Biopython code that builds the backbone (N, CA, C, O; Angstrom):
import numpy as np
from Bio.PDB.StructureBuilder import StructureBuilder

atoms = [
    (1, "UNK", "N", (14.358, -41.006, 53.836)),
    (1, "UNK", "CA", (12.945, -41.209, 53.622)),
    (1, "UNK", "C", (12.751, -41.791, 52.226)),
    (1, "UNK", "O", (12.633, -41.042, 51.256)),
    (2, "UNK", "N", (12.717, -43.083, 52.116)),
    (2, "UNK", "CA", (12.519, -43.665, 50.789)),
    (2, "UNK", "C", (11.086, -43.459, 50.310)),
    (2, "UNK", "O", (10.143, -43.623, 51.084)),
    (3, "UNK", "N", (10.918, -43.103, 49.041)),
    (3, "UNK", "CA", (9.560, -42.931, 48.511)),
    (3, "UNK", "C", (8.889, -44.279, 48.310)),
    (3, "UNK", "O", (9.546, -45.312, 48.180)),
    (4, "UNK", "N", (7.570, -44.239, 48.286)),
    (4, "UNK", "CA", (6.822, -45.455, 47.982)),
    (4, "UNK", "C", (7.074, -45.814, 46.525)),
    (4, "UNK", "O", (7.090, -44.931, 45.667)),
    (5, "UNK", "N", (7.269, -47.078, 46.239)),
    (5, "UNK", "CA", (7.629, -47.514, 44.895)),
    (5, "UNK", "C", (6.524, -47.289, 43.875)),
    (5, "UNK", "O", (6.816, -47.046, 42.704)),
    (6, "UNK", "N", (5.261, -47.365, 44.289)),
    (6, "UNK", "CA", (4.172, -47.234, 43.331)),
    (6, "UNK", "C", (3.654, -45.801, 43.201)),
    (6, "UNK", "O", (2.612, -45.580, 42.584)),
    (7, "UNK", "N", (4.354, -44.841, 43.763)),
    (7, "UNK", "CA", (3.924, -43.445, 43.689)),
    (7, "UNK", "C", (4.893, -42.670, 42.809)),
    (7, "UNK", "O", (6.107, -42.773, 42.987)),
    (8, "UNK", "N", (4.383, -41.914, 41.882)),
    (8, "UNK", "CA", (5.216, -41.216, 40.913)),
    (8, "UNK", "C", (5.130, -39.708, 41.093)),
    (8, "UNK", "O", (4.898, -38.986, 40.124)),
    (9, "UNK", "N", (5.309, -39.228, 42.294)),
    (9, "UNK", "CA", (5.222, -37.798, 42.547)),
    (9, "UNK", "C", (5.721, -37.486, 43.937)),
    (9, "UNK", "O", (6.361, -38.318, 44.579)),
    (10, "UNK", "N", (5.431, -36.300, 44.394)),
    (10, "UNK", "CA", (5.803, -35.914, 45.749)),
    (10, "UNK", "C", (4.676, -35.082, 46.328)),
    (10, "UNK", "O", (3.786, -34.630, 45.608)),
    (11, "UNK", "N", (4.724, -34.888, 47.612)),
    (11, "UNK", "CA", (3.717, -34.066, 48.271)),
    (11, "UNK", "C", (4.354, -33.341, 49.442)),
    (11, "UNK", "O", (5.479, -33.648, 49.838)),
    (12, "UNK", "N", (3.630, -32.381, 49.992)),
    (12, "UNK", "CA", (4.170, -31.644, 51.126)),
    (12, "UNK", "C", (4.317, -32.545, 52.347)),
    (12, "UNK", "O", (5.060, -32.211, 53.270)),
    (13, "UNK", "N", (3.629, -33.671, 52.367)),
    (13, "UNK", "CA", (3.791, -34.626, 53.459)),
    (13, "UNK", "C", (5.172, -35.242, 53.493)),
    (13, "UNK", "O", (5.593, -35.764, 54.526)),
    (14, "UNK", "N", (5.876, -35.189, 52.393)),
    (14, "UNK", "CA", (7.227, -35.734, 52.323)),
    (14, "UNK", "C", (8.281, -34.682, 52.628)),
    (14, "UNK", "O", (9.467, -35.004, 52.686)),
    (15, "UNK", "N", (7.886, -33.464, 52.819)),
    (15, "UNK", "CA", (8.824, -32.346, 52.885)),
    (15, "UNK", "C", (9.735, -32.416, 54.098)),
    (15, "UNK", "O", (9.309, -32.758, 55.201)),
    (16, "UNK", "N", (10.982, -32.089, 53.871)),
    (16, "UNK", "CA", (11.958, -31.866, 54.928)),
    (16, "UNK", "C", (12.435, -30.437, 54.733)),
    (16, "UNK", "O", (12.935, -30.088, 53.664)),
    (17, "UNK", "N", (12.287, -29.625, 55.741)),
    (17, "UNK", "CA", (12.620, -28.207, 55.617)),
    (17, "UNK", "C", (13.966, -27.954, 56.285)),
    (17, "UNK", "O", (14.116, -28.159, 57.490)),
    (18, "UNK", "N", (14.934, -27.512, 55.509)),
    (18, "UNK", "CA", (16.268, -27.247, 56.044)),
    (18, "UNK", "C", (16.443, -25.753, 56.336)),
    (18, "UNK", "O", (17.508, -25.184, 56.098)),
    (19, "UNK", "N", (15.391, -25.137, 56.850)),
    (19, "UNK", "CA", (15.415, -23.727, 57.210)),
    (19, "UNK", "C", (14.484, -23.528, 58.401)),
    (19, "UNK", "O", (13.590, -24.338, 58.646)),
    (20, "UNK", "N", (14.702, -22.452, 59.130)),
    (20, "UNK", "CA", (13.815, -22.127, 60.239)),
    (20, "UNK", "C", (12.443, -21.749, 59.720)),
    (20, "UNK", "O", (12.334, -21.108, 58.675)),
    (21, "UNK", "N", (11.406, -22.129, 60.421)),
    (21, "UNK", "CA", (10.059, -21.814, 59.976)),
    (21, "UNK", "C", (9.110, -21.699, 61.158)),
    (21, "UNK", "O", (9.411, -22.119, 62.276)),
    (22, "UNK", "N", (7.960, -21.119, 60.871)),
    (22, "UNK", "CA", (6.862, -21.045, 61.831)),
    (22, "UNK", "C", (5.674, -21.741, 61.197)),
    (22, "UNK", "O", (5.325, -21.473, 60.047)),
    (23, "UNK", "N", (5.058, -22.632, 61.949)),
    (23, "UNK", "CA", (3.873, -23.346, 61.484)),
    (23, "UNK", "C", (2.670, -22.768, 62.219)),
    (23, "UNK", "O", (2.604, -22.789, 63.448)),
    (24, "UNK", "N", (1.726, -22.253, 61.446)),
    (24, "UNK", "CA", (0.487, -21.730, 62.023)),
    (24, "UNK", "C", (-0.630, -22.694, 61.674)),
    (24, "UNK", "O", (-0.784, -23.095, 60.520)),
    (25, "UNK", "N", (-1.408, -23.061, 62.681)),
    (25, "UNK", "CA", (-2.539, -23.964, 62.497)),
    (25, "UNK", "C", (-3.783, -23.192, 62.901)),
    (25, "UNK", "O", (-3.828, -22.581, 63.968)),
    (26, "UNK", "N", (-4.800, -23.226, 62.032)),
    (26, "UNK", "CA", (-6.002, -22.423, 62.240)),
    (26, "UNK", "C", (-7.147, -23.285, 62.759)),
    (26, "UNK", "O", (-7.388, -24.383, 62.259)),
    (27, "UNK", "N", (-7.847, -22.777, 63.765)),
    (27, "UNK", "CA", (-8.952, -23.505, 64.372)),
    (27, "UNK", "C", (-10.085, -23.697, 63.367)),
    (27, "UNK", "O", (-10.561, -22.730, 62.770)),
    (28, "UNK", "N", (-10.517, -24.942, 63.181)),
    (28, "UNK", "CA", (-11.628, -25.184, 62.259)),
    (28, "UNK", "C", (-12.963, -24.800, 62.907)),
    (28, "UNK", "O", (-13.101, -24.817, 64.130)),
    (29, "UNK", "N", (-13.918, -24.462, 62.083)),
    (29, "UNK", "CA", (-15.270, -24.166, 62.560)),
    (29, "UNK", "C", (-16.007, -25.478, 62.812)),
    (29, "UNK", "O", (-15.682, -26.493, 62.195)),
    (30, "UNK", "N", (-16.999, -25.473, 63.712)),
    (30, "UNK", "CA", (-17.798, -26.681, 63.893)),
    (30, "UNK", "C", (-18.362, -27.157, 62.561)),
    (30, "UNK", "O", (-18.924, -26.369, 61.801)),
    (31, "UNK", "N", (-18.211, -28.437, 62.284)),
    (31, "UNK", "CA", (-18.695, -29.005, 61.031)),
    (31, "UNK", "C", (-17.631, -29.118, 59.954)),
    (31, "UNK", "O", (-17.814, -29.848, 58.980)),
    (32, "UNK", "N", (-16.504, -28.397, 60.116)),
    (32, "UNK", "CA", (-15.409, -28.545, 59.162)),
    (32, "UNK", "C", (-14.802, -29.936, 59.324)),
    (32, "UNK", "O", (-14.758, -30.468, 60.433)),
    (33, "UNK", "N", (-14.346, -30.513, 58.248)),
    (33, "UNK", "CA", (-13.722, -31.835, 58.301)),
    (33, "UNK", "C", (-12.248, -31.773, 57.921)),
    (33, "UNK", "O", (-11.617, -32.792, 57.642)),
    (34, "UNK", "N", (-11.714, -30.549, 57.917)),
    (34, "UNK", "CA", (-10.289, -30.371, 57.669)),
    (34, "UNK", "C", (-9.801, -29.178, 58.482)),
    (34, "UNK", "O", (-10.590, -28.377, 58.982)),
    (35, "UNK", "N", (-8.501, -29.085, 58.598)),
    (35, "UNK", "CA", (-7.886, -28.001, 59.345)),
    (35, "UNK", "C", (-6.855, -27.335, 58.427)),
    (35, "UNK", "O", (-6.151, -28.019, 57.685)),
    (36, "UNK", "N", (-6.770, -26.032, 58.477)),
    (36, "UNK", "CA", (-5.826, -25.299, 57.624)),
    (36, "UNK", "C", (-4.542, -25.046, 58.396)),
    (36, "UNK", "O", (-4.559, -24.721, 59.584)),
    (37, "UNK", "N", (-3.411, -25.204, 57.679)),
    (37, "UNK", "CA", (-2.174, -24.740, 58.264)),
    (37, "UNK", "C", (-1.296, -24.088, 57.234)),
    (37, "UNK", "O", (-1.438, -24.291, 56.028)),
    (38, "UNK", "N", (-0.375, -23.291, 57.754)),
    (38, "UNK", "CA", (0.434, -22.414, 56.942)),
    (38, "UNK", "C", (1.857, -22.455, 57.486)),
    (38, "UNK", "O", (2.077, -22.192, 58.669)),
    (39, "UNK", "N", (2.820, -22.783, 56.636)),
    (39, "UNK", "CA", (4.219, -22.818, 57.025)),
    (39, "UNK", "C", (4.916, -21.632, 56.371)),
    (39, "UNK", "O", (4.823, -21.446, 55.158)),
    (40, "UNK", "N", (5.616, -20.828, 57.171)),
    (40, "UNK", "CA", (6.311, -19.648, 56.679)),
    (40, "UNK", "C", (7.751, -19.703, 57.164)),
    (40, "UNK", "O", (8.005, -19.925, 58.347)),
    (41, "UNK", "N", (8.710, -19.497, 56.230)),
    (41, "UNK", "CA", (10.120, -19.514, 56.616)),
    (41, "UNK", "C", (10.421, -18.332, 57.538)),
    (41, "UNK", "O", (9.732, -17.313, 57.514)),
    (42, "UNK", "N", (11.466, -18.493, 58.351)),
    (42, "UNK", "CA", (11.838, -17.458, 59.317)),
    (42, "UNK", "C", (12.117, -16.123, 58.626)),
    (42, "UNK", "O", (11.836, -15.066, 59.190)),
    (43, "UNK", "N", (12.667, -16.162, 57.408)),
    (43, "UNK", "CA", (12.943, -14.920, 56.692)),
    (43, "UNK", "C", (11.744, -14.462, 55.846)),
    (43, "UNK", "O", (11.827, -13.461, 55.135)),
    (44, "UNK", "N", (10.647, -15.194, 55.931)),
    (44, "UNK", "CA", (9.381, -14.886, 55.254)),
    (44, "UNK", "C", (9.485, -14.899, 53.720)),
    (44, "UNK", "O", (8.681, -14.263, 53.038)),
    (45, "UNK", "N", (10.457, -15.612, 53.191)),
    (45, "UNK", "CA", (10.613, -15.692, 51.740)),
    (45, "UNK", "C", (9.930, -16.927, 51.164)),
    (45, "UNK", "O", (9.650, -16.982, 49.966)),
    (46, "UNK", "N", (9.666, -17.903, 52.000)),
    (46, "UNK", "CA", (9.015, -19.136, 51.550)),
    (46, "UNK", "C", (7.726, -19.333, 52.332)),
    (46, "UNK", "O", (7.667, -19.057, 53.530)),
    (47, "UNK", "N", (6.694, -19.813, 51.643)),
    (47, "UNK", "CA", (5.404, -20.021, 52.297)),
    (47, "UNK", "C", (4.697, -21.195, 51.641)),
    (47, "UNK", "O", (4.757, -21.378, 50.425)),
    (48, "UNK", "N", (4.034, -21.980, 52.462)),
    (48, "UNK", "CA", (3.250, -23.108, 51.960)),
    (48, "UNK", "C", (2.051, -23.279, 52.877)),
    (48, "UNK", "O", (2.193, -23.282, 54.100)),
    (49, "UNK", "N", (0.884, -23.418, 52.294)),
    (49, "UNK", "CA", (-0.319, -23.619, 53.084)),
    (49, "UNK", "C", (-1.135, -24.745, 52.497)),
    (49, "UNK", "O", (-1.098, -24.995, 51.292)),
    (50, "UNK", "N", (-1.866, -25.417, 53.350)),
    (50, "UNK", "CA", (-2.679, -26.533, 52.878)),
    (50, "UNK", "C", (-3.812, -26.814, 53.848)),
    (50, "UNK", "O", (-3.816, -26.347, 54.987)),
    (51, "UNK", "N", (-4.755, -27.576, 53.373)),
    (51, "UNK", "CA", (-5.867, -28.061, 54.188)),
    (51, "UNK", "C", (-5.615, -29.540, 54.447)),
    (51, "UNK", "O", (-5.324, -30.296, 53.520)),
    (52, "UNK", "N", (-5.726, -29.948, 55.696)),
    (52, "UNK", "CA", (-5.465, -31.333, 56.067)),
    (52, "UNK", "C", (-6.741, -31.934, 56.658)),
    (52, "UNK", "O", (-7.294, -31.379, 57.607)),
    (53, "UNK", "N", (-7.222, -33.061, 56.113)),
    (53, "UNK", "CA", (-8.395, -33.710, 56.701)),
    (53, "UNK", "C", (-8.126, -34.067, 58.175)),
    (53, "UNK", "O", (-7.010, -34.439, 58.539)),
    (54, "UNK", "N", (-9.153, -33.948, 59.004)),
    (54, "UNK", "CA", (-8.984, -34.210, 60.431)),
    (54, "UNK", "C", (-8.386, -35.589, 60.698)),
    (54, "UNK", "O", (-7.591, -35.745, 61.625)),
    (55, "UNK", "N", (-8.754, -36.576, 59.909)),
    (55, "UNK", "CA", (-8.242, -37.931, 60.122)),
    (55, "UNK", "C", (-6.777, -38.076, 59.737)),
    (55, "UNK", "O", (-6.142, -39.062, 60.111)),
    (56, "UNK", "N", (-6.225, -37.113, 58.996)),
    (56, "UNK", "CA", (-4.842, -37.197, 58.529)),
    (56, "UNK", "C", (-3.878, -36.321, 59.313)),
    (56, "UNK", "O", (-2.713, -36.197, 58.934)),
    (57, "UNK", "N", (-4.340, -35.712, 60.402)),
    (57, "UNK", "CA", (-3.449, -34.879, 61.213)),
    (57, "UNK", "C", (-2.404, -35.785, 61.847)),
    (57, "UNK", "O", (-2.755, -36.775, 62.489)),
    (58, "UNK", "N", (-1.121, -35.461, 61.678)),
    (58, "UNK", "CA", (-0.071, -36.306, 62.248)),
    (58, "UNK", "C", (-0.180, -36.421, 63.765)),
    (58, "UNK", "O", (-0.610, -35.486, 64.441)),
    (59, "UNK", "N", (0.212, -37.572, 64.285)),
    (59, "UNK", "CA", (0.134, -37.826, 65.725)),
    (59, "UNK", "C", (0.888, -36.787, 66.547)),
    (59, "UNK", "O", (0.465, -36.444, 67.651)),
    (60, "UNK", "N", (2.003, -36.284, 66.016)),
    (60, "UNK", "CA", (2.790, -35.316, 66.782)),
    (60, "UNK", "C", (2.020, -34.012, 67.037)),
    (60, "UNK", "O", (2.367, -33.269, 67.955)),
    (61, "UNK", "N", (0.982, -33.722, 66.240)),
    (61, "UNK", "CA", (0.161, -32.530, 66.447)),
    (61, "UNK", "C", (-1.186, -32.860, 67.081)),
    (61, "UNK", "O", (-1.798, -32.002, 67.717)),
    (62, "UNK", "N", (-1.648, -34.081, 66.915)),
    (62, "UNK", "CA", (-2.992, -34.480, 67.337)),
    (62, "UNK", "C", (-3.241, -34.193, 68.823)),
    (62, "UNK", "O", (-4.308, -33.698, 69.186)),
    (63, "UNK", "N", (-2.277, -34.495, 69.668)),
    (63, "UNK", "CA", (-2.460, -34.272, 71.110)),
    (63, "UNK", "C", (-2.681, -32.791, 71.427)),
    (63, "UNK", "O", (-3.428, -32.459, 72.347)),
    (64, "UNK", "N", (-2.037, -31.908, 70.672)),
    (64, "UNK", "CA", (-2.167, -30.468, 70.908)),
    (64, "UNK", "C", (-3.455, -29.902, 70.318)),
    (64, "UNK", "O", (-3.904, -28.830, 70.725)),
    (65, "UNK", "N", (-4.045, -30.606, 69.373)),
    (65, "UNK", "CA", (-5.221, -30.115, 68.655)),
    (65, "UNK", "C", (-6.499, -30.862, 69.007)),
    (65, "UNK", "O", (-7.536, -30.624, 68.389)),
    (66, "UNK", "N", (-6.448, -31.755, 69.980)),
    (66, "UNK", "CA", (-7.599, -32.614, 70.257)),
    (66, "UNK", "C", (-8.865, -31.834, 70.602)),
    (66, "UNK", "O", (-9.959, -32.268, 70.239)),
    (67, "UNK", "N", (-8.754, -30.710, 71.284)),
    (67, "UNK", "CA", (-9.947, -29.911, 71.604)),
    (67, "UNK", "C", (-10.570, -29.335, 70.334)),
    (67, "UNK", "O", (-11.790, -29.361, 70.176)),
    (68, "UNK", "N", (-9.743, -28.818, 69.434)),
    (68, "UNK", "CA", (-10.242, -28.267, 68.174)),
    (68, "UNK", "C", (-10.861, -29.360, 67.313)),
    (68, "UNK", "O", (-11.894, -29.145, 66.679)),
    (69, "UNK", "N", (-10.237, -30.523, 67.291)),
    (69, "UNK", "CA", (-10.761, -31.647, 66.508)),
    (69, "UNK", "C", (-12.130, -32.043, 67.039)),
    (69, "UNK", "O", (-13.050, -32.287, 66.259)),
    (70, "UNK", "N", (-12.272, -32.108, 68.353)),
    (70, "UNK", "CA", (-13.545, -32.493, 68.970)),
    (70, "UNK", "C", (-14.645, -31.490, 68.625)),
    (70, "UNK", "O", (-15.770, -31.891, 68.328)),
    (71, "UNK", "N", (-14.338, -30.198, 68.661)),
    (71, "UNK", "CA", (-15.334, -29.179, 68.322)),
    (71, "UNK", "C", (-15.736, -29.301, 66.852)),
    (71, "UNK", "O", (-16.921, -29.236, 66.525)),
    (72, "UNK", "N", (-14.761, -29.477, 65.974)),
    (72, "UNK", "CA", (-15.058, -29.600, 64.539)),
    (72, "UNK", "C", (-15.941, -30.811, 64.274)),
    (72, "UNK", "O", (-16.819, -30.762, 63.413)),
    (73, "UNK", "N", (-15.716, -31.891, 65.004)),
    (73, "UNK", "CA", (-16.482, -33.114, 64.795)),
    (73, "UNK", "C", (-17.800, -33.129, 65.554)),
    (73, "UNK", "O", (-18.587, -34.063, 65.401)),
    (74, "UNK", "N", (-18.059, -32.099, 66.377)),
    (74, "UNK", "CA", (-19.267, -32.082, 67.200)),
    (74, "UNK", "C", (-20.526, -31.750, 66.408)),
    (74, "UNK", "O", (-21.634, -31.966, 66.899)),
    (75, "UNK", "N", (-20.378, -31.240, 65.215)),
    (75, "UNK", "CA", (-21.508, -30.869, 64.372)),
    (75, "UNK", "C", (-21.491, -31.721, 63.109)),
    (75, "UNK", "O", (-20.443, -32.242, 62.728)),
    (76, "UNK", "N", (-22.649, -31.869, 62.453)),
    (76, "UNK", "CA", (-22.656, -32.582, 61.165)),
    (76, "UNK", "C", (-21.747, -31.855, 60.171)),
    (76, "UNK", "O", (-21.556, -30.645, 60.284)),
    (77, "UNK", "N", (-21.193, -32.573, 59.209)),
    (77, "UNK", "CA", (-20.331, -31.920, 58.214)),
    (77, "UNK", "C", (-21.080, -30.815, 57.484)),
    (77, "UNK", "O", (-22.275, -30.921, 57.209)),
    (78, "UNK", "N", (-20.343, -29.752, 57.179)),
    (78, "UNK", "CA", (-20.927, -28.649, 56.411)),
    (78, "UNK", "C", (-21.242, -29.137, 55.010)),
    (78, "UNK", "O", (-20.492, -29.924, 54.432)),
    (79, "UNK", "N", (-22.364, -28.663, 54.465)),
    (79, "UNK", "CA", (-22.738, -29.001, 53.091)),
    (79, "UNK", "C", (-22.024, -28.025, 52.171)),
    (79, "UNK", "O", (-22.424, -26.866, 52.055)),
    (80, "UNK", "N", (-20.971, -28.493, 51.519)),
    (80, "UNK", "CA", (-20.188, -27.611, 50.659)),
    (80, "UNK", "C", (-20.878, -27.344, 49.330)),
    (80, "UNK", "O", (-20.427, -26.489, 48.568)),
    (81, "UNK", "N", (-21.976, -28.065, 49.032)),
    (81, "UNK", "CA", (-22.708, -27.861, 47.777)),
    (81, "UNK", "C", (-23.913, -26.943, 47.936)),
    (81, "UNK", "O", (-24.606, -26.651, 46.961)),
    (82, "UNK", "N", (-24.165, -26.486, 49.159)),
    (82, "UNK", "CA", (-25.335, -25.632, 49.405)),
    (82, "UNK", "C", (-25.120, -24.270, 48.756)),
    (82, "UNK", "O", (-24.003, -23.755, 48.765)),
    (83, "UNK", "N", (-26.180, -23.677, 48.190)),
    (83, "UNK", "CA", (-26.034, -22.325, 47.607)),
    (83, "UNK", "C", (-25.727, -21.299, 48.685)),
    (83, "UNK", "O", (-26.169, -21.422, 49.827)),
    (84, "UNK", "N", (-24.968, -20.294, 48.307)),
    (84, "UNK", "CA", (-24.571, -19.266, 49.280)),
    (84, "UNK", "C", (-25.454, -18.049, 49.182)),
    (84, "UNK", "O", (-25.263, -17.087, 49.926)),
]
sb = StructureBuilder()
sb.init_structure("model")
sb.init_model(0)
sb.init_chain("A")
sb.init_seg("    ")
for serial, (resi, resn, name, xyz) in enumerate(atoms, 1):
    if name == "N":
        sb.init_residue(resn, " ", resi, " ")
    sb.init_atom(name, np.array(xyz, "f"), 0.0, 1.0, " ", f" {name:<3s}", serial, name[0])
structure = sb.get_structure()
């Protein structure tokens, strides 16, 4: 996996995991524009979680998540600046 020449860093999108793991993906609420997922090693010693914008979900997962994506997109985006 050669890195892009104009990028001077790395991200979890580049990750190759040489250990067993479980990937948990959490259903977004209507109006959310991202989906949360959590990767945990089989021995539970390593963990990584992130929020992924709906448009950036990899194709290999998109087919399995299409119902959740449709529900999330069925409502206007949540106003994250609204007072709580």
